[in-house]
MOPAC internal coordinates of N, CA, C and O (Angstrom, degrees):
PM7 1SCF
backbone

  N    0.0000 0     0.00 0     0.00 0    0    0    0
  C    1.4518 1     0.00 0     0.00 0    1    0    0
  C    1.5282 1   108.51 1     0.00 0    2    1    0
  O    1.2310 1   120.88 1   -47.66 1    3    2    1
  N    1.3027 1   115.93 1   132.34 1    3    2    1
  C    1.4548 1   120.08 1   179.67 1    5    3    2
  C    1.5232 1   109.65 1  -102.02 1    6    5    3
  O    1.2310 1   121.26 1   -14.20 1    7    6    5
  N    1.3274 1   115.19 1   165.80 1    7    6    5
  C    1.4566 1   119.53 1   179.29 1    9    7    6
  C    1.5154 1   111.40 1   -58.85 1   10    9    7
  O    1.2310 1   120.21 1   143.88 1   11   10    9
  N    1.3232 1   117.21 1   -36.12 1   11   10    9
  C    1.4508 1   119.72 1  -177.07 1   13   11   10
  C    1.5238 1   111.96 1   -67.59 1   14   13   11
  O    1.2310 1   120.10 1   164.64 1   15   14   13
  N    1.3245 1   117.41 1   -15.36 1   15   14   13
  C    1.4559 1   120.51 1   177.75 1   17   15   14
  C    1.5346 1   111.94 1   -83.00 1   18   17   15
  O    1.2310 1   119.99 1   171.84 1   19   18   17
  N    1.3163 1   117.63 1    -8.16 1   19   18   17
  C    1.4627 1   121.53 1   176.80 1   21   19   18
  C    1.5377 1   106.02 1   -98.87 1   22   21   19
  O    1.2310 1   120.00 1   -76.31 1   23   22   21
  N    1.3347 1   117.60 1   103.69 1   23   22   21
  C    1.4691 1   120.04 1  -174.90 1   25   23   22
  C    1.5270 1   112.91 1   -60.63 1   26   25   23
  O    1.2310 1   121.15 1   -31.61 1   27   26   25
  N    1.3121 1   115.41 1   148.39 1   27   26   25
  C    1.4684 1   120.41 1  -178.33 1   29   27   26
  C    1.5250 1   111.65 1   -62.39 1   30   29   27
  O    1.2310 1   119.60 1   147.81 1   31   30   29
  N    1.3209 1   118.38 1   -32.19 1   31   30   29
  C    1.4695 1   120.98 1   178.12 1   33   31   30
  C    1.5291 1   109.89 1   -61.30 1   34   33   31
  O    1.2310 1   120.73 1   136.26 1   35   34   33
  N    1.3364 1   116.21 1   -43.74 1   35   34   33
  C    1.4621 1   120.30 1   179.08 1   37   35   34
  C    1.5203 1   110.31 1   -68.28 1   38   37   35
  O    1.2310 1   120.08 1   139.78 1   39   38   37
  N    1.3319 1   117.44 1   -40.22 1   39   38   37
  C    1.4631 1   120.62 1   178.47 1   41   39   38
  C    1.5279 1   110.32 1   -60.68 1   42   41   39
  O    1.2310 1   120.29 1   138.97 1   43   42   41
  N    1.3252 1   117.04 1   -41.03 1   43   42   41
  C    1.4695 1   120.45 1   179.41 1   45   43   42
  C    1.5126 1   111.32 1   -63.89 1   46   45   43
  O    1.2310 1   120.61 1   135.53 1   47   46   45
  N    1.3262 1   116.43 1   -44.47 1   47   46   45
  C    1.4578 1   120.55 1   178.88 1   49   47   46
  C    1.5281 1   109.80 1   -61.66 1   50   49   47
  O    1.2310 1   120.80 1   135.97 1   51   50   49
  N    1.3100 1   116.07 1   -44.03 1   51   50   49
  C    1.4553 1   122.10 1  -178.19 1   53   51   50
  C    1.5260 1   112.17 1   -67.56 1   54   53   51
  O    1.2310 1   120.47 1   136.92 1   55   54   53
  N    1.3016 1   116.71 1   -43.08 1   55   54   53
  C    1.4657 1   122.15 1  -176.40 1   57   55   54
  C    1.5311 1   112.37 1   -57.38 1   58   57   55
  O    1.2310 1   120.28 1   148.63 1   59   58   57
  N    1.3267 1   117.06 1   -31.37 1   59   58   57
  C    1.4691 1   121.00 1   179.21 1   61   59   58
  C    1.5289 1   112.14 1   -62.61 1   62   61   59
  O    1.2310 1   120.47 1   162.62 1   63   62   61
  N    1.3365 1   116.72 1   -17.38 1   63   62   61
  C    1.4630 1   121.83 1  -178.10 1   65   63   62
  C    1.5253 1   112.68 1  -109.17 1   66   65   63
  O    1.2310 1   120.64 1  -173.46 1   67   66   65
  N    1.3301 1   116.38 1     6.54 1   67   66   65
  C    1.4595 1   121.14 1  -176.03 1   69   67   66
  C    1.5300 1   110.12 1  -119.51 1   70   69   67
  O    1.2310 1   120.10 1   -91.60 1   71   70   69
  N    1.3398 1   117.42 1    88.40 1   71   70   69
  C    1.4598 1   120.13 1  -175.18 1   73   71   70
  C    1.5269 1   114.84 1   -62.33 1   74   73   71
  O    1.2310 1   119.62 1   157.28 1   75   74   73
  N    1.3222 1   118.33 1   -22.72 1   75   74   73
  C    1.4671 1   120.13 1  -177.88 1   77   75   74
  C    1.5238 1   113.19 1   -99.16 1   78   77   75
  O    1.2310 1   120.11 1  -176.85 1   79   78   77
  N    1.3300 1   117.39 1     3.15 1   79   78   77
  C    1.4681 1   119.78 1   179.02 1   81   79   78
  C    1.5249 1   108.69 1   -78.22 1   82   81   79
  O    1.2310 1   120.71 1   -43.05 1   83   82   81
  N    1.3261 1   116.24 1   136.95 1   83   82   81
  C    1.4583 1   119.34 1   175.33 1   85   83   82
  C    1.5267 1   108.42 1   -89.46 1   86   85   83
  O    1.2310 1   120.15 1    11.39 1   87   86   85
  N    1.2893 1   117.31 1  -168.61 1   87   86   85
  C    1.4644 1   120.06 1  -175.22 1   89   87   86
  C    1.5239 1   112.72 1   -83.82 1   90   89   87
  O    1.2310 1   120.05 1   177.80 1   91   90   89
  N    1.3228 1   117.52 1    -2.20 1   91   90   89
  C    1.4670 1   120.51 1   179.28 1   93   91   90
  C    1.5259 1   109.98 1   -68.70 1   94   93   91
  O    1.2310 1   121.33 1   -21.73 1   95   94   93
  N    1.3236 1   115.06 1   158.27 1   95   94   93
  C    1.4571 1   120.14 1   177.99 1   97   95   94
  C    1.5228 1   109.49 1   -62.26 1   98   97   95
  O    1.2310 1   120.88 1   -40.39 1   99   98   97
  N    1.3269 1   115.92 1   139.61 1   99   98   97
  C    1.4551 1   120.58 1   179.11 1  101   99   98
  C    1.5285 1   109.64 1   -77.70 1  102  101   99
  O    1.2310 1   121.05 1   -39.01 1  103  102  101
  N    1.3040 1   115.60 1   140.99 1  103  102  101
  C    1.4598 1   122.21 1   178.19 1  105  103  102
  C    1.5225 1   109.06 1   -98.00 1  106  105  103
  O    1.2310 1   120.50 1   -29.16 1  107  106  105
  N    1.3111 1   116.65 1   150.84 1  107  106  105
  C    1.4616 1   121.16 1   176.73 1  109  107  106
  C    1.5266 1   111.28 1   -58.46 1  110  109  107
  O    1.2310 1   120.09 1   152.47 1  111  110  109
  N    1.3265 1   117.43 1   -27.53 1  111  110  109
  C    1.4696 1   121.43 1  -178.67 1  113  111  110
  C    1.5328 1   113.44 1   -85.58 1  114  113  111
  O    1.2310 1   119.46 1   171.78 1  115  114  113
  N    1.3266 1   118.63 1    -8.22 1  115  114  113
  C    1.4641 1   120.56 1  -179.10 1  117  115  114
  C    1.5268 1   110.37 1   -61.74 1  118  117  115
  O    1.2310 1   121.03 1   -51.43 1  119  118  117
  N    1.3251 1   115.63 1   128.57 1  119  118  117
  C    1.4585 1   120.92 1   179.97 1  121  119  118
  C    1.5252 1   109.42 1   -82.11 1  122  121  119
  O    1.2310 1   121.12 1   -53.41 1  123  122  121
  N    1.3273 1   115.47 1   126.59 1  123  122  121
  C    1.4665 1   120.58 1  -176.06 1  125  123  122
  C    1.5301 1   111.69 1   -65.30 1  126  125  123
  O    1.2310 1   119.54 1   140.04 1  127  126  125
  N    1.3198 1   118.48 1   -39.96 1  127  126  125
  C    1.4702 1   120.80 1   178.65 1  129  127  126
  C    1.5217 1   110.43 1   -63.38 1  130  129  127
  O    1.2310 1   120.41 1   140.70 1  131  130  129
  N    1.3153 1   116.83 1   -39.30 1  131  130  129
  C    1.4600 1   121.20 1   178.98 1  133  131  130
  C    1.5137 1   113.10 1   -65.96 1  134  133  131
  O    1.2310 1   121.13 1   156.61 1  135  134  133
  N    1.3349 1   115.45 1   -23.39 1  135  134  133
  C    1.4675 1   120.06 1   177.85 1  137  135  134
  C    1.5243 1   111.31 1   -93.67 1  138  137  135
  O    1.2310 1   120.41 1  -172.00 1  139  138  137
  N    1.3403 1   116.82 1     8.00 1  139  138  137
  C    1.4578 1   121.37 1   172.45 1  141  139  138
  C    1.5099 1   116.45 1   100.86 1  142  141  139
  O    1.2310 1   119.52 1  -172.15 1  143  142  141
  N    1.3368 1   118.52 1     7.85 1  143  142  141
  C    1.4634 1   119.90 1   178.59 1  145  143  142
  C    1.5228 1   109.02 1   -77.06 1  146  145  143
  O    1.2310 1   120.65 1   -62.55 1  147  146  145
  N    1.3338 1   116.37 1   117.45 1  147  146  145
  C    1.4617 1   121.48 1   178.02 1  149  147  146
  C    1.5320 1   109.20 1  -109.09 1  150  149  147
  O    1.2310 1   120.19 1     3.98 1  151  150  149
  N    1.3174 1   117.24 1  -176.02 1  151  150  149
  C    1.4713 1   120.28 1  -174.84 1  153  151  150
  C    1.5268 1   112.41 1   -62.50 1  154  153  151
  O    1.2310 1   119.93 1   140.80 1  155  154  153
  N    1.3176 1   117.74 1   -39.20 1  155  154  153
  C    1.4713 1   119.57 1   176.65 1  157  155  154
  C    1.5217 1   110.34 1   -68.44 1  158  157  155
  O    1.2310 1   120.56 1   143.98 1  159  158  157
  N    1.3167 1   116.53 1   -36.02 1  159  158  157
  C    1.4602 1   120.75 1   177.07 1  161  159  158
  C    1.5137 1   111.95 1   -63.60 1  162  161  159
  O    1.2310 1   120.56 1   142.94 1  163  162  161
  N    1.3387 1   116.54 1   -37.06 1  163  162  161
  C    1.4617 1   120.84 1   177.80 1  165  163  162
  C    1.5270 1   109.84 1   -60.78 1  166  165  163
  O    1.2310 1   120.52 1   136.37 1  167  166  165
  N    1.3255 1   116.61 1   -43.63 1  167  166  165
  C    1.4664 1   120.66 1  -179.65 1  169  167  166
  C    1.5297 1   110.12 1   -62.51 1  170  169  167
  O    1.2310 1   120.37 1   133.34 1  171  170  169
  N    1.3254 1   116.90 1   -46.66 1  171  170  169
  C    1.4729 1   120.20 1   179.52 1  173  171  170
  C    1.5279 1   111.22 1   -65.24 1  174  173  171
  O    1.2310 1   120.44 1   139.73 1  175  174  173
  N    1.3223 1   116.76 1   -40.27 1  175  174  173
  C    1.4585 1   121.33 1   178.34 1  177  175  174
  C    1.5239 1   110.37 1   -63.46 1  178  177  175
  O    1.2310 1   120.40 1   137.38 1  179  178  177
  N    1.3081 1   116.84 1   -42.62 1  179  178  177
  C    1.4600 1   121.31 1   178.93 1  181  179  178
  C    1.5295 1   110.98 1   -58.36 1  182  181  179
  O    1.2310 1   120.47 1   135.00 1  183  182  181
  N    1.3199 1   116.71 1   -45.00 1  183  182  181
  C    1.4653 1   120.92 1   177.97 1  185  183  182
  C    1.5283 1   110.29 1   -61.65 1  186  185  183
  O    1.2310 1   120.12 1   134.65 1  187  186  185
  N    1.3266 1   117.38 1   -45.35 1  187  186  185
  C    1.4624 1   120.60 1   179.96 1  189  187  186
  C    1.5339 1   111.95 1   -63.41 1  190  189  187
  O    1.2310 1   120.36 1   140.14 1  191  190  189
  N    1.3168 1   116.92 1   -39.86 1  191  190  189
  C    1.4740 1   120.32 1   178.46 1  193  191  190
  C    1.5246 1   109.85 1   -64.89 1  194  193  191
  O    1.2310 1   120.76 1   131.92 1  195  194  193
  N    1.3275 1   116.15 1   -48.08 1  195  194  193
  C    1.4633 1   119.33 1  -177.82 1  197  195  194
  C    1.5238 1   111.49 1   -63.64 1  198  197  195
  O    1.2310 1   120.23 1   140.82 1  199  198  197
  N    1.3223 1   117.16 1   -39.18 1  199  198  197
  C    1.4657 1   120.20 1   177.69 1  201  199  198
  C    1.5186 1   112.18 1   -73.24 1  202  201  199
  O    1.2310 1   120.55 1   137.44 1  203  202  201
  N    1.3165 1   116.55 1   -42.56 1  203  202  201
  C    1.4614 1   121.22 1  -176.17 1  205  203  202
  C    1.5171 1   114.33 1   -69.37 1  206  205  203
  O    1.2310 1   120.63 1   148.32 1  207  206  205
  N    1.3215 1   116.40 1   -31.68 1  207  206  205
  C    1.4704 1   120.41 1  -177.69 1  209  207  206
  C    1.5267 1   112.82 1  -111.53 1  210  209  207
  O    1.2310 1   120.18 1  -177.85 1  211  210  209
  N    1.3360 1   117.27 1     2.15 1  211  210  209
  C    1.4707 1   122.45 1   179.65 1  213  211  210
  C    1.5326 1   111.36 1    53.33 1  214  213  211
  O    1.2310 1   121.30 1  -132.03 1  215  214  213
  N    1.3296 1   115.12 1    47.97 1  215  214  213
  C    1.4653 1   121.63 1   177.71 1  217  215  214
  C    1.5210 1   108.28 1  -130.31 1  218  217  215
  O    1.2310 1   121.36 1   -13.17 1  219  218  217
  N    1.3187 1   115.00 1   166.83 1  219  218  217
  C    1.4634 1   120.28 1   172.49 1  221  219  218
  C    1.5129 1   107.27 1  -127.27 1  222  221  219
  O    1.2310 1   120.79 1   -56.25 1  223  222  221
  N    1.3192 1   116.10 1   123.75 1  223  222  221
  C    1.4620 1   119.72 1   178.28 1  225  223  222
  C    1.5197 1   108.93 1   -77.68 1  226  225  223
  O    1.2310 1   120.31 1   -54.86 1  227  226  225
  N    1.3331 1   117.02 1   125.14 1  227  226  225
  C    1.4706 1   119.23 1   178.62 1  229  227  226
  C    1.5252 1   110.81 1   -66.60 1  230  229  227
  O    1.2310 1   121.32 1   -27.51 1  231  230  229
  N    1.3177 1   115.07 1   152.49 1  231  230  229
  C    1.4635 1   120.76 1  -177.23 1  233  231  230
  C    1.5199 1   113.11 1   -54.99 1  234  233  231
  O    1.2310 1   119.73 1   146.96 1  235  234  233
  N    1.3470 1   118.12 1   -33.04 1  235  234  233
  C    1.4631 1   119.43 1  -177.46 1  237  235  234
  C    1.5302 1   112.35 1   -69.75 1  238  237  235
  O    1.2310 1   119.84 1   167.16 1  239  238  237
  N    1.3353 1   117.91 1   -12.84 1  239  238  237
  C    1.4675 1   120.40 1   175.51 1  241  239  238
  C    1.5276 1   112.54 1   -93.17 1  242  241  239
  O    1.2310 1   120.54 1   171.15 1  243  242  241
  N    1.3141 1   116.57 1    -8.85 1  243  242  241
  C    1.4668 1   120.17 1  -176.37 1  245  243  242
  C    1.5237 1   110.41 1   -88.09 1  246  245  243
  O    1.2310 1   121.64 1  -107.48 1  247  246  245
  N    1.3334 1   114.46 1    72.52 1  247  246  245
  C    1.4608 1   119.06 1   178.52 1  249  247  246
  C    1.5294 1   109.92 1  -140.34 1  250  249  247
  O    1.2310 1   121.35 1    -3.24 1  251  250  249
  N    1.3228 1   115.02 1   176.76 1  251  250  249
  C    1.4649 1   120.07 1  -176.12 1  253  251  250
  C    1.5174 1   112.95 1   -61.38 1  254  253  251
  O    1.2310 1   119.91 1   144.51 1  255  254  253
  N    1.3199 1   117.78 1   -35.49 1  255  254  253
  C    1.4699 1   119.21 1  -177.25 1  257  255  254
  C    1.5301 1   111.44 1   -67.59 1  258  257  255
  O    1.2310 1   120.03 1   144.65 1  259  258  257
  N    1.3216 1   117.56 1   -35.35 1  259  258  257
  C    1.4674 1   120.25 1   178.15 1  261  259  258
  C    1.5214 1   110.73 1   -65.15 1  262  261  259
  O    1.2310 1   120.52 1   139.81 1  263  262  261
  N    1.3188 1   116.61 1   -40.19 1  263  262  261
  C    1.4664 1   122.04 1  -176.33 1  265  263  262
  C    1.5309 1   112.26 1   -97.73 1  266  265  263
  O    1.2310 1   119.85 1  -157.35 1  267  266  265
  N    1.3296 1   117.89 1    22.65 1  267  266  265
  C    1.4615 1   121.33 1  -178.70 1  269  267  266
  C    1.5247 1   112.00 1   -76.87 1  270  269  267
  O    1.2310 1   120.50 1   131.07 1  271  270  269
  N    1.3197 1   116.66 1   -48.93 1  271  270  269
  C    1.4697 1   120.67 1  -176.99 1  273  271  270
  C    1.5204 1   109.98 1  -134.51 1  274  273  271
  O    1.2310 1   121.30 1   -13.02 1  275  274  273
  N    1.3187 1   115.11 1   166.98 1  275  274  273
  C    1.4634 1   120.85 1   175.48 1  277  275  274
  C    1.5246 1   109.09 1   -56.40 1  278  277  275
  O    1.2310 1   120.55 1   134.49 1  279  278  277
  N    1.3199 1   116.55 1   -45.51 1  279  278  277
  C    1.4536 1   121.40 1  -177.97 1  281  279  278
  C    1.5195 1   113.78 1   -66.08 1  282  281  279
  O    1.2310 1   120.00 1   139.95 1  283  282  281
  N    1.3266 1   117.60 1   -40.05 1  283  282  281
  C    1.4702 1   119.57 1  -179.17 1  285  283  282
  C    1.5187 1   110.84 1   -66.58 1  286  285  283
  O    1.2310 1   120.23 1   143.09 1  287  286  285
  N    1.3078 1   117.16 1   -36.91 1  287  286  285
  C    1.4601 1   120.54 1   178.22 1  289  287  286
  C    1.5252 1   110.24 1   -69.33 1  290  289  287
  O    1.2310 1   120.14 1   134.25 1  291  290  289
  N    1.3279 1   117.33 1   -45.75 1  291  290  289
  C    1.4660 1   120.50 1   179.25 1  293  291  290
  C    1.5291 1   110.56 1   -61.59 1  294  293  291
  O    1.2310 1   120.28 1   137.87 1  295  294  293
  N    1.3288 1   117.08 1   -42.13 1  295  294  293
  C    1.4690 1   121.04 1  -179.74 1  297  295  294
  C    1.5232 1   110.58 1   -62.53 1  298  297  295
  O    1.2310 1   120.10 1   140.71 1  299  298  297
  N    1.3346 1   117.42 1   -39.29 1  299  298  297
  C    1.4686 1   120.55 1   178.31 1  301  299  298
  C    1.5279 1   110.35 1   -62.87 1  302  301  299
  O    1.2310 1   120.42 1   141.78 1  303  302  301
  N    1.3212 1   116.80 1   -38.22 1  303  302  301
  C    1.4673 1   120.46 1  -179.49 1  305  303  302
  C    1.5217 1   111.99 1   -68.73 1  306  305  303
  O    1.2310 1   120.25 1   131.79 1  307  306  305
  N    1.3151 1   117.12 1   -48.21 1  307  306  305
  C    1.4703 1   119.12 1  -174.82 1  309  307  306
  C    1.5240 1   112.61 1   -69.51 1  310  309  307
  O    1.2310 1   119.66 1   164.94 1  311  310  309
  N    1.3220 1   118.25 1   -15.06 1  311  310  309
  C    1.4537 1   119.92 1   177.37 1  313  311  310
  C    1.5254 1   112.53 1   -87.24 1  314  313  311
  O    1.2310 1   120.11 1   173.40 1  315  314  313
  N    1.3323 1   117.39 1    -6.60 1  315  314  313
  C    1.4629 1   120.13 1   177.24 1  317  315  314
  C    1.5255 1   109.60 1   -69.71 1  318  317  315
  O    1.2310 1   119.83 1   -46.20 1  319  318  317
  N    1.3303 1   117.93 1   133.80 1  319  318  317
  C    1.4603 1   120.35 1  -179.55 1  321  319  318
  C    1.5322 1   113.22 1   -58.99 1  322  321  319
  O    1.2310 1   120.35 1   146.31 1  323  322  321
  N    1.3208 1   116.94 1   -33.69 1  323  322  321
  C    1.4647 1   120.54 1  -176.18 1  325  323  322
  C    1.5326 1   113.01 1   -89.69 1  326  325  323
  O    1.2310 1   120.07 1  -177.42 1  327  326  325
  N    1.3426 1   117.47 1     2.58 1  327  326  325
  C    1.4597 1   119.44 1  -175.45 1  329  327  326
  C    1.5274 1   109.61 1   -70.38 1  330  329  327
  O    1.2310 1   120.90 1   -46.57 1  331  330  329
  N    1.3379 1   115.89 1   133.43 1  331  330  329
  C    1.4688 1   118.60 1   179.84 1  333  331  330
  C    1.5177 1   111.79 1   -64.77 1  334  333  331
  O    1.2310 1   120.45 1   -33.91 1  335  334  333
  N    1.3147 1   116.74 1   146.09 1  335  334  333
  C    1.4672 1   118.56 1   178.24 1  337  335  334
  C    1.5234 1   111.51 1   -64.21 1  338  337  335
  O    1.2310 1   121.01 1   -34.24 1  339  338  337
  N    1.3256 1   115.67 1   145.76 1  339  338  337
  C    1.4571 1   121.69 1   179.99 1  341  339  338
  C    1.5073 1   109.04 1   -83.99 1  342  341  339
  O    1.2310 1   120.82 1   -47.23 1  343  342  341
  N    1.3174 1   116.04 1   132.77 1  343  342  341
  C    1.4753 1   120.76 1   178.51 1  345  343  342
  C    1.4834 1   110.21 1  -116.86 1  346  345  343
  O    1.2310 1   120.10 1   180.00 1  347  346  345

C-alpha cells in the first residue's frame, strides 16, 4: 500500500486523533500508537469513522491489529461491504 492509496479525507479524520503526527502526509506504515493514539483515542476515532463514513465496524475488526498502523486501519475499512467507494 502506498501513501497515495490513503485518501486525504481519511488522513484528516485520523490526524485529529494523533497528537504526535506532524503535518506531513501519513504513510500506510505509520504506527498509530507511536503517533499518540491511545485506548480512549481509539474509541473516539471509531465513532468519527463510523459517523464520517456511515459504516459500522464489526466487532471482529476491533482489535490491536486493525488499529496498528494507518494502512491496517484503512485496509479494514475498505474491505467492509458497506464502505463507500473511494473517489
